[in-house]
BALUM-453723 format. One record per residue (C-alpha): residue in one letter; y, z, x. Coordinates in nm, 4 decimals, always signed. Layout:
# residues N
<lodo code="a" Y="Y" Z="Z" X="X"/>
...
//
This chain:
# residues 53
<lodo code="m" Y="+0.0002" Z="-0.0004" X="-0.0002"/>
<lodo code="v" Y="+0.3369" Z="-0.1019" X="+0.1404"/>
<lodo code="r" Y="+0.6343" Z="+0.1299" X="+0.0800"/>
<lodo code="p" Y="+0.9886" Z="-0.0016" X="+0.0505"/>
<lodo code="p" Y="+1.2149" Z="+0.1060" X="+0.3378"/>
<lodo code="e" Y="+1.3635" Z="+0.4561" X="+0.3131"/>
<lodo code="h" Y="+1.1213" Z="+0.5784" X="+0.0434"/>
<lodo code="a" Y="+0.8987" Z="+0.8761" X="+0.1063"/>
<lodo code="i" Y="+0.5761" Z="+0.9857" X="-0.0650"/>
<lodo code="f" Y="+0.7538" Z="+1.2480" X="-0.2790"/>
<lodo code="t" Y="+0.9887" Z="+1.1702" X="-0.5691"/>
<lodo code="g" Y="+1.3533" Z="+1.2126" X="-0.4822"/>
<lodo code="m" Y="+1.2857" Z="+1.2189" X="-0.1071"/>
<lodo code="f" Y="+1.3897" Z="+0.9447" X="+0.1321"/>
<lodo code="e" Y="+1.3264" Z="+0.8814" X="+0.5016"/>
<lodo code="v" Y="+1.6127" Z="+0.8402" X="+0.7460"/>
<lodo code="r" Y="+1.5858" Z="+0.5004" X="+0.9141"/>
<lodo code="p" Y="+1.6248" Z="+0.4574" X="+1.2912"/>
<lodo code="g" Y="+1.9898" Z="+0.4331" X="+1.3946"/>
<lodo code="h" Y="+2.1138" Z="+0.6229" X="+1.0890"/>
<lodo code="l" Y="+2.2150" Z="+0.9783" X="+1.0130"/>
<lodo code="i" Y="+2.2649" Z="+1.1707" X="+0.6922"/>
<lodo code="r" Y="+2.5708" Z="+1.3934" X="+0.6623"/>
<lodo code="v" Y="+2.5577" Z="+1.6540" X="+0.3855"/>
<lodo code="r" Y="+2.8843" Z="+1.7926" X="+0.2553"/>
<lodo code="r" Y="+2.9960" Z="+1.9603" X="-0.0673"/>
<lodo code="k" Y="+3.0536" Z="+1.6189" X="-0.2268"/>
<lodo code="g" Y="+2.6951" Z="+1.5287" X="-0.1481"/>
<lodo code="p" Y="+2.5034" Z="+1.3377" X="+0.1186"/>
<lodo code="t" Y="+2.6350" Z="+1.0224" X="+0.2882"/>
<lodo code="k" Y="+2.4405" Z="+0.7814" X="+0.5122"/>
<lodo code="h" Y="+2.5993" Z="+0.6457" X="+0.8330"/>
<lodo code="r" Y="+2.4723" Z="+0.3839" X="+1.0711"/>
<lodo code="y" Y="+2.5446" Z="+0.4741" X="+1.4335"/>
<lodo code="g" Y="+2.3504" Z="+0.2146" X="+1.6247"/>
<lodo code="a" Y="+2.1615" Z="-0.1096" X="+1.6112"/>
<lodo code="l" Y="+1.9718" Z="-0.3266" X="+1.8500"/>
<lodo code="e" Y="+2.0716" Z="-0.6872" X="+1.8848"/>
<lodo code="a" Y="+1.8103" Z="-0.9488" X="+1.9743"/>
<lodo code="k" Y="+1.9131" Z="-1.1930" X="+2.2420"/>
<lodo code="e" Y="+1.7290" Z="-1.4596" X="+2.4352"/>
<lodo code="h" Y="+1.6030" Z="-1.3332" X="+2.7715"/>
<lodo code="i" Y="+1.6853" Z="-1.5985" X="+3.0307"/>
<lodo code="d" Y="+1.6377" Z="-1.4038" X="+3.3570"/>
<lodo code="s" Y="+1.3387" Z="-1.4614" X="+3.5768"/>
<lodo code="p" Y="+1.0815" Z="-1.1758" X="+3.6097"/>
<lodo code="d" Y="+1.2094" Z="-1.0970" X="+3.9614"/>
<lodo code="r" Y="+1.5729" Z="-1.0780" X="+3.8378"/>
<lodo code="t" Y="+1.4642" Z="-0.8558" X="+3.5480"/>
<lodo code="i" Y="+1.2910" Z="-0.6144" X="+3.7848"/>
<lodo code="l" Y="+1.6041" Z="-0.5912" X="+3.9993"/>
<lodo code="t" Y="+1.8336" Z="-0.5079" X="+3.7042"/>
<lodo code="v" Y="+1.6172" Z="-0.2441" X="+3.5365"/>
//
């Protein structure tokens, strides 16, 4: 069974996705995205990659 993103196994519960945080205040919870990975083509040779890591 595939679950939709952010849903948990219990009713009313949700998972926090990678790169997000939940801030809870008196007005209620808010979700914020603080990071994301960007996919780019890797054009360096293996030797160049080893030197830059």
